[in-house]
N, C-alpha and C positions, 0 to 999 in steps of 0.2 A: 234500168227501167226509169221512165220519167213519170212523176206524179202530176196530176192535173193542176195542183195549186202552184206549180212552178218549181218544185224541187224534185229531188230524186227519191223514189220510193225505196225503203230499205229492202234488202234481199231477205229471202226466207231464213237464211243463216243468221243475219243480223237480228231479225225479229226474234228468232229462237234464243239467241244469246241474251237479248234484252229481257226476254221472258224468264230465262233461267236466273239472271241477276235479280230480277224483281222477286221471284219465288224465294231465292236465297235470303234476300233482305227481309221478306215477310216471315220466313222461317225463324230468323234471328229475333225479330220483333215478337213473334208468338212465343218463343222460348223465354224471352225476357218477361213477357206478360205472365206466362205460366209460373215462372220463378217468383215473381212479385206476388202473385196470387197465393202461392204456397206459403210465402212468408207471412202475408196478411192472415191467412187461415190459421197459421200457428199462433200468431199474436192474438187473434180473436178467441181461440181456444184457451190460451193462457189467461186472458182477461176474464173469460167465463169462469175458469177455475178460481181465480182470485176473488171474483164477485161472490162465488159460493162460500169461500172461506170468510170473507168479510161479513156476509149475512149470518153465518154460523157464530162468528165472534160477537156480532151485535146481539144475537139472541142470548148468548151466554152472559154478556154484559148486562142485558136487560134483566135477566133473572137475578144476577148479583145485586143490581140496583134495587130491585123489588125487595129482596131479602134485607138489604141494608136499610131501606126505608121503613120496613116493618120493625126492625130492631130499634131504629132511632125513635119512631113513634111510640114504641113500647117503653123505651127509657124515659122519654119525655112524660109519658103518662105516669110512670112511677115517681119521677121527680115532682110532678104536679101534686100528686097525692102526698108525698113527703113534705112539700112546702105547705100544703094545707094543714097537715098535722102540726108542723112547727109554728105556723101562724096561730093556730088554736091554742097551743101550749103557751106561746108568747102572750097572747091576750089574757089567758088565765093567770099567768105570772104577774102581768101588769095589774090585773084586778086585785090579786093578793097583796102586791106591793102598795097599791093605793089604800087598801084597808089597813095595812101595817102603818103607813105614814099618817093615816087619819087618827090612829090611836096614840101616836107619840105625842108627848107634850110639846107645846110650841117653845121655841127658844126664847130665853129672856132678853 
C-alpha cells in the first residue's frame, strides 16, 4: 500500500507488531514505576515510624530535663539559704572579733 505522503503505509501485521512492542515497553515501565513506588512507600513508612520514635524520645528527654531543672533549682535554693546563714554567722563573728580587739590594750 502506498501512503499519501509519499511513503509506504505499514501493513496491519507491522502495525500490530509495533503496538505489541509499545505495550511491552509500557508494561516494563509500569512495573518499574510500581516497584519504585513500593520502595518509596516502604521508606515513607519507616520514616514515619522513626519520627514517632524521635517524638517519644524527645518527650522523655523533656521530662528528664524538667526534673533535672527542678532539682538544680532546689539545690541552688538550699545553697543560697546556707550561704545566707554563713554570711550572718561571719558578720556576727566579725563583730565579736572587733569587740575583742577594741578591749585589748594597744601595743607599746
